[in-house]
VEXTORTI-283813 format. One record per atom (N, C-alpha, C, O): x, y, z. Coordinates in steps of 0.2 Angstrom, whole numbers, padded with zeros to 4 digits, always signed. Atoms other than C-alpha are relative to their C-alpha. Example, Ala and Ser with C-alpha at 12.3 -4.5 7.8 and 13.67 -1.06 7.14 Angstrom:
// residues 2
+0004-0006+0000 +0062-0022+0039 +0004+0006+0000 +0009+0005+0003 -0004-0006-0001 +0068-0005+0036 -0004+0005+0003 -0001+0011+0004 
// end
This chain:
// residues 68
+0006+0003-0001 -0439-0585+0152 -0002-0005-0005 -0001-0003-0011 +0002+0005+0005 -0447-0600+0143 -0006-0003+0003 -0008-0003+0009 +0006+0003-0002 -0463-0609+0144 +0002-0008+0001 +0005-0011-0004 -0001+0007-0002 -0463-0627+0152 -0006-0002+0002 -0008+0000+0008 +0007+0003-0002 -0479-0637+0153 -0005+0006+0001 -0009+0005+0005 +0005-0005-0001 -0489-0621+0150 +0002+0006+0005 -0002+0010+0005 -0002-0005-0005 -0480-0611+0163 +0006+0004-0002 +0011+0001-0004 -0006-0004+0002 -0468-0597+0161 +0005-0001+0006 +0004+0001+0012 -0005+0001-0006 -0452-0602+0171 +0007+0003-0002 +0008+0005-0008 -0007-0003+0001 -0434-0595+0172 +0004-0005-0003 +0004-0011-0002 -0004+0005+0004 -0421-0603+0160 +0006-0002+0005 +0008+0002+0009 -0006+0002-0004 -0407-0613+0168 +0006+0002-0004 +0006+0005-0009 -0006-0002+0003 -0389-0609+0165 +0002-0005-0006 +0005-0002-0011 -0001+0005+0005 -0388-0625+0154 -0004+0003-0007 -0002+0002-0012 +0004-0002+0006 -0402-0618+0143 +0003+0006-0003 +0003+0007-0009 -0003-0006+0003 -0394-0601+0141 +0007-0002-0004 +0008+0001-0009 -0006+0002+0004 -0377-0609+0136 -0002-0003-0006 +0001-0002-0011 +0002+0003+0006 -0386-0620+0124 -0002+0005-0006 -0001+0005-0011 +0003-0005+0005 -0395-0605+0116 +0006+0004-0003 +0005+0006-0009 -0005-0004+0002 -0379-0595+0115 +0004-0004-0006 +0006-0001-0011 -0004+0005+0005 -0370-0610+0106 -0004+0000-0006 -0001+0000-0012 +0004+0001+0006 -0385-0612+0094 +0000+0006-0004 +0001+0006-0010 +0000-0006+0004 -0385-0594+0089 +0007+0001-0003 +0007+0003-0009 -0007-0001+0003 -0366-0594+0086 +0000-0005-0006 +0003-0003-0011 +0000+0005+0006 -0368-0610+0075 -0004+0003-0006 -0002+0002-0011 +0004-0002+0005 -0382-0602+0066 +0003+0006-0004 +0003+0006-0010 -0004-0006+0004 -0372-0586+0062 +0005-0003-0004 +0006+0000-0010 -0005+0003+0004 -0358-0597+0056 -0002-0003-0007 +0001-0002-0012 +0003+0003+0006 -0369-0606+0044 -0002+0005-0005 -0001+0004-0011 +0002-0005+0005 -0376-0590+0037 +0006+0003-0003 +0005+0005-0009 -0006-0003+0004 -0359-0583+0034 +0003-0005-0005 +0005-0002-0010 -0003+0005+0005 -0353-0599+0026 -0005+0000-0007 -0002-0001-0012 +0005-0001+0005 -0369-0598+0015 +0002+0006-0005 +0002+0005-0011 -0001-0007+0003 -0365-0580+0010 +0007-0001-0004 +0007+0001-0010 -0006+0001+0004 -0347-0585+0005 -0001-0005-0006 +0002-0004-0011 +0001+0005+0006 -0353-0600-0006 -0004+0004-0005 -0002+0003-0011 +0003-0004+0005 -0365-0588-0015 +0005+0004-0004 +0004+0005-0010 -0004-0004+0003 -0352-0576-0018 +0005-0003-0004 +0007-0001-0010 -0005+0004+0004 -0339-0589-0024 -0003-0002-0006 +0000-0002-0012 +0003+0002+0006 -0352-0596-0036 -0001+0006-0005 +0000+0005-0011 +0000-0005+0004 -0355-0579-0043 +0006+0002-0003 +0006+0004-0009 -0006-0002+0002 -0337-0575-0045 +0002-0005-0006 +0005-0004-0011 -0002+0005+0005 -0334-0592-0054 -0004+0000-0006 -0001-0001-0012 +0005-0001+0006 -0349-0589-0066 +0003+0005-0004 +0003+0005-0010 -0003-0006+0003 -0342-0572-0070 +0006-0002-0004 +0007+0000-0010 -0006+0002+0003 -0325-0579-0073 -0001-0005-0006 +0002-0004-0011 +0001+0004+0005 -0332-0593-0084 -0003+0003-0006 -0001+0002-0012 +0003-0004+0006 -0342-0581-0095 +0005+0004-0003 +0006+0005-0009 -0005-0004+0003 -0327-0570-0097 +0005-0005-0004 +0007-0003-0010 -0004+0005+0004 -0317-0585-0103 -0003-0002-0006 +0000-0003-0012 +0004+0002+0006 -0330-0590-0115 +0000+0006-0005 +0000+0005-0011 +0000-0006+0004 -0330-0572-0122 +0007+0001-0003 +0007+0003-0009 -0007+0000+0003 -0311-0573-0124 +0000-0005-0006 +0004-0003-0010 +0000+0005+0005 -0314-0588-0134 -0004+0002-0007 -0003-0002-0012 +0004-0003+0006 -0325-0578-0146 -0007-0002+0000 -0010-0001-0006 +0007+0002+0000 -0342-0584-0141 -0004+0006+0001 -0002+0011+0004 +0005-0005+0000 -0357-0572-0143 -0004+0000+0007 -0004-0006+0010 +0004+0000-0006 -0368-0567-0128 -0006-0005-0001 -0008-0009+0004 +0005+0005+0001 -0382-0578-0136 +0003-0007+0000 -0001-0011+0003 -0003+0007+0000 -0371-0593-0138 +0002-0002+0008 +0001-0007+0010 -0002+0001-0007 -0365-0591-0120 -0007-0001+0004 -0007-0006+0008 +0006+0001-0003 -0383-0589-0114 -0003-0007-0001 -0006-0010+0003 +0003+0007+0002 -0388-0605-0123 +0004-0005+0004 +0001-0010+0006 -0004+0005-0004 -0373-0614-0115 -0002-0001+0007 -0002-0007+0010 +0001+0001-0008 -0377-0610-0097 -0007+0000+0002 -0009+0000+0007 +0007+0000-0001 -0396-0610-0099 -0003+0006+0003 -0008+0005+0006 +0003-0007-0002 -0400-0592-0096 -0003+0003-0006 +0000+0003-0011 +0002-0004+0006 -0410-0581-0107 +0001+0008+0001 -0001+0012-0003 
// end
């Protein structure tokens, strides 16, 4: 059911198909965003580890990456 010109009407098959497709696309976008966030976190942790191996202190690393 949807509103059309202020009246509640039955959805067409085209509307239902479009809505299913839209929901699938939205789900994929959300999954892709989660993967990107996870990848960024892993890359940051790896970079911090590498800087520690090079002998930098936590304060120096924080200054380099702009975090306190």
